[in-house]
C-alpha positions in Angstrom: 95.0 98.3 66.3 92.7 101.1 67.4 93.5 102.6 70.8 90.4 103.3 72.8 92.0 105.5 75.4 95.0 107.8 75.0 96.0 110.9 76.9 95.9 113.0 73.8 92.5 111.7 72.9 91.2 112.5 76.3 92.4 116.1 76.1 90.6 116.5 72.8 87.4 115.1 74.1 87.5 116.6 77.6 85.1 119.4 76.7 82.6 117.0 75.1 81.5 115.1 78.1 78.3 115.6 80.2 77.5 119.0 81.4 78.1 120.2 85.0 75.4 118.7 87.2 75.2 115.4 85.4 75.9 112.4 87.6 78.4 109.7 86.7 77.3 106.1 86.4 78.7 103.0 84.7 77.0 100.0 83.3 78.8 97.2 85.1 77.8 94.6 82.5 80.5 96.1 80.3 83.0 94.5 82.6 83.5 90.9 81.4 84.1 89.2 84.7 82.1 88.7 87.9 83.8 89.7 91.2 83.8 86.0 92.2 86.8 86.1 94.4 89.2 88.6 96.0 91.7 88.3 93.1 89.0 89.3 90.5 88.0 92.2 92.8 91.6 93.3 92.6 91.7 93.0 88.8 88.7 95.3 88.4 90.0 97.6 91.1 93.4 98.0 89.3 91.5 98.8 86.1 89.3 101.5 87.6 92.3 103.0 89.5 94.4 103.3 86.3 91.5 104.7 84.3 90.8 107.4 86.9 94.5 108.2 87.3 94.8 108.7 83.5 91.8 111.1 83.5 93.1 112.9 86.6 96.5 113.3 85.0 95.0 114.7 81.8 92.9 117.3 83.7 96.1 118.8 85.0 96.9 120.0 81.5 94.0 122.5 81.6 94.9 126.0 82.8 92.7 127.8 85.3 90.4 129.5 82.8 89.9 126.3 80.8 89.2 124.3 84.0 86.7 126.9 85.2 84.9 126.7 81.8 85.0 122.9 81.9 83.3 123.0 85.4 80.8 125.6 84.4 82.1 128.1 86.9 83.2 131.8 86.6 86.0 131.5 89.1 87.5 128.6 90.9 89.5 128.1 94.1 92.6 126.7 92.5 94.4 126.0 95.8 91.5 123.9 96.9 91.5 122.0 93.6 95.2 121.3 93.8 94.8 120.2 97.4 92.1 117.7 96.5 94.0 116.5 93.4 97.0 115.8 95.6 94.9 113.8 98.0 93.3 111.9 95.2 96.8 110.9 93.9 97.8 109.7 97.3 94.8 107.5 97.6 95.2 106.1 94.1 98.8 105.2 94.9 97.9 103.5 98.2 95.0 101.7 96.6 97.0 100.4 93.6 99.6 99.1 96.0 96.9 97.1 97.8 95.4 96.0 94.5 98.7 94.7 93.0 99.3 92.3 95.9 97.4 89.7 93.9 99.3 90.2 90.7 101.0 86.8 91.1 97.6 85.2 90.7 96.3 87.3 87.9 98.5 89.8 86.0 95.8 91.8 84.3 96.4 95.5 84.7 99.6 94.9 86.6 102.3 97.4 85.8 105.4 98.6 87.6 104.2 101.1 90.1 106.6 101.8 93.0 106.0 105.4 93.8 104.1 108.5 92.6 106.3 109.1 89.5 105.8 105.6 88.2 102.0 105.7 88.9 101.8 108.9 86.8 104.0 107.3 84.1 101.6 104.4 83.9 98.6 106.7 83.9 100.0 108.7 81.0 100.4 105.6 78.8 97.4 103.6 79.9 95.5 102.3 76.9 93.1 99.5 75.9 93.4 97.9 72.5 90.5 97.0 70.2 91.2 93.3 70.6 91.4 93.4 74.4 89.2 91.2 76.6 88.2 94.5 78.3 87.5 96.7 75.3 83.7 97.0 75.9 84.5 98.4 79.3 87.1 101.0 78.3 85.1 103.8 76.8 82.2 103.7 79.3 84.7 103.6 82.1 86.6 106.6 80.6 83.4 108.5 80.4 82.4 107.6 84.0 85.7 108.6 85.5 85.7 111.9 83.5 82.3 112.8 84.8 83.1 111.6 88.3 86.3 113.7 88.3 84.3 116.7 87.2 81.9 116.2 90.2 84.9 116.2 92.6 86.8 119.1 91.0 83.7 121.2 90.9 83.1 120.7 94.6 86.8 121.4 95.2 86.6 124.5 93.1 83.8 125.9 95.3 85.3 124.9 98.6 85.3 126.3 101.3 82.8 129.0 100.2 80.4 126.2 99.5 81.3 123.3 101.8 80.8 119.7 100.9 82.2 116.2 101.6 85.1 116.8 99.1 87.4 118.1 101.9 87.6 118.3 105.6 88.0 121.3 108.0 90.0 119.4 110.5 90.4 116.1 112.4 87.0 116.5 114.1 85.6 115.6 110.8 85.8 112.0 109.5 85.2 110.2 106.3 86.3 106.7 105.2 89.8 107.4 104.1 91.4 106.0 107.3 89.5 102.7 107.1 91.3 99.5 106.3 91.5 98.1 102.8 88.4 96.3 101.6 86.3 97.6 104.5 83.1 99.6 103.9 80.6 101.3 106.1 76.9 101.7 105.2 75.2 105.0 106.1 71.8 106.3 105.3 70.7 109.9 105.1 67.1 111.1 105.8 67.1 113.9 103.2 64.4 116.5 102.9 61.5 114.5 101.6 59.1 113.1 104.2 58.0 110.0 102.3 58.6 107.2 101.4 60.6 106.3 104.5 62.3 102.9 104.0 64.1 102.8 107.4 62.1 99.9 108.7 62.8 97.8 105.5 66.5 98.7 105.4 67.1 98.0 109.1 65.3 94.7 108.9 67.3 93.7 105.8 70.6 94.5 107.6 69.6 92.6 110.7 68.8 89.5 108.6 72.2 89.8 107.0 73.9 90.2 110.3 75.0 93.7 109.3 74.6 97.2 110.7 74.5 100.7 109.3 74.4 104.2 110.6 71.1 106.1 110.1 71.4 109.8 110.2 68.0 111.2 111.3 66.3 114.5 111.5 65.0 115.6 114.9 61.7 116.7 113.3 61.1 113.3 111.8 61.7 111.4 115.0 59.4 113.8 116.9 56.7 113.3 114.3 57.1 109.5 114.6 56.7 109.6 118.3 53.3 111.2 117.9 52.1 108.2 116.0 53.9 105.3 117.7 55.6 104.4 121.0 59.2 104.8 122.0 59.4 101.0 122.1 58.3 100.8 118.5 60.9 103.3 117.5 63.6 101.4 119.3 62.5 98.2 117.6 62.9 99.8 114.2 66.5 100.8 114.9 67.4 97.6 116.8 71.1 96.6 116.3 71.7 99.7 114.2 73.4 103.1 114.9 71.7 106.4 114.8 73.4 109.8 114.3 71.8 113.2 113.6 71.4 115.4 110.6 70.0 118.3 112.5 66.4 119.2 113.3 65.5 119.7 109.6 67.2 119.0 106.3 68.7 122.3 105.4 72.2 123.8 105.0 74.0 124.2 108.4 76.5 126.6 106.9 74.4 129.8 106.9 71.5 128.9 109.1 71.5 131.2 112.2 70.0 128.4 114.4 72.3 125.6 113.3 73.7 125.0 116.7 70.3 124.7 118.3 69.3 122.4 115.4 72.2 120.0 116.3 71.7 120.2 120.1 67.9 119.6 120.0 68.4 116.6 117.7 71.1 115.1 119.9 69.1 115.6 123.1 66.0 113.9 121.5 67.9 110.9 120.0 70.0 110.3 123.1 66.9 110.3 125.2 64.7 108.1 123.0 67.4 105.8 121.4 70.2 105.6 124.0 71.3 102.2 122.8 71.6 103.3 119.2 72.9 106.8 119.5 76.4 107.5 118.1 77.9 111.0 118.6 78.0 111.8 114.9 76.6 114.8 112.9 76.0 114.3 109.2 75.7 117.8 107.6 72.8 117.9 105.0 74.4 118.0 101.6 77.8 118.2 103.4 77.3 121.9 104.1 78.6 123.1 107.4 80.7 126.0 108.8 84.5 126.1 108.7 84.7 127.6 112.2 82.5 124.9 114.0 85.3 122.8 115.5 84.9 124.3 119.0 81.2 123.7 119.0 81.4 120.1 117.9 84.2 119.3 120.4 82.2 120.9 123.2 79.2 118.7 122.3 81.4 115.6 122.0 80.4 115.2 118.4 82.3 114.4 115.2 81.2 115.5 111.7 80.6 112.3 109.7 81.2 112.8 106.0 81.4 110.1 103.3 83.5 109.0 100.3 81.1 107.1 98.1 77.8 108.7 97.2 75.0 106.7 95.6 73.6 109.9 94.1 70.1 108.3 94.6 68.3 111.6 95.3 65.1 112.2 93.4 65.6 112.5 89.7 69.3 111.8 89.8 69.9 108.1 89.1 67.6 105.1 88.9 68.2 102.3 91.4 70.3 100.1 89.1 72.4 103.1 88.1 72.9 104.1 91.6 74.0 100.6 92.7 76.4 100.3 89.8 77.9 103.7 90.6 78.5 102.6 94.2 80.2 99.4 93.1 82.5 101.2 90.6 83.5 103.6 93.4 84.1 100.7 95.8 86.5 99.3 93.2 88.2 102.6 92.8 88.6 103.6 96.5 88.7 100.1 98.0 87.4 101.3 101.4 85.2 104.0 102.6 81.8 105.3 103.8 78.9 104.7 101.5 76.0 107.1 101.5 72.5 106.0 100.5 69.2 108.0 100.8 66.8 106.0 102.9 63.8 108.0 101.6 64.2 106.8 98.0 62.7 103.5 97.1 65.7 102.7 95.0 67.6 101.7 98.1 65.4 98.6 98.4 66.8 97.5 95.0 70.3 98.9 95.1 71.3 97.4 98.5 70.5 93.8 97.7 72.1 94.0 94.3 75.3 95.4 95.9 75.3 92.6 98.4 74.9 90.0 95.7 77.6 91.4 93.5 80.2 91.6 96.3 79.3 88.5 98.3 82.4 86.5 97.0 84.7 89.5 96.5 86.6 89.4 99.8 85.3 92.8 101.0 84.0 93.4 104.5 81.3 95.5 106.0 82.3 97.6 109.0 80.2 97.5 112.2 78.5 100.8 112.7 79.8 101.2 116.2 83.4 101.4 115.0 83.1 102.7 111.5 84.1 106.4 112.2 86.8 105.7 114.8 
């Protein structure tokens, strides 16, 4: 019997995966079952959790120089890496505990996991045999989680010198980690490109589905729209949705001298024109913000709104179907959280409906945008 995945094999192949900067995606057709009920969602979730745990465990065998080389960096912040690793382990344990509650209905990928030592033990020996029902999924999943882990560890290795969504600077910053199991919040970034803007399409799609999302807008974009259409038209576009700010323009707010003015001007504009939709949230472009900004945001009554699940649907990164499949895989892995789409990429019009269809019977829920970051 050929073993598709073993810890030793992963260590040997760790350096042969995609180069830094490549983006992880997984062809969901390799998974042999539809997510047709909550139990089958749990089966797939347990599988992704164990695969990521095995990859995470294997990465800990790399010393600092080897990890830096693997991530394509000259130096790394090992304290930050270890802090992020510890948080990942805590989330994996909590998620597996949720996912194993249906083991009496389907025992696939159910192993004795009672605490962190037993999770690590199961991760170390996790393997898929050649004759397994899930054998087509195993190797693509291993590759996905290896690359996805690299994405996270690279961001951790650069934090806080280069800030990102991988970690928080304090409780004034929120992501989806505190959300309830099986609950997800949809958010949409504006990004730097001016067109296409699919806001009207996405908001209408959500309204028809009795759903809501949080749209993070640029002050400059809203000002430009108001030169072409009325305030009433703008309010109609965002009807029943939430609107937060990304600043006046899409640029890093970590080294920009006028970053505070960027936030204030945007908040003033949105509160004035979209008072029914405004939520006191700032989404830092590319996750980049200052470590010493807590006082400013608290004085403004704002929270920094990060995310857990990134569609990576920016220009040239992933196609719409790849982006959607990445999001679904990460939903299975993390079981709750904030999803981040780019509303200025046409792929969102394909990815969002596909995601809704795939999860319609899975027992997950979509958080209302007014309560998503509370």
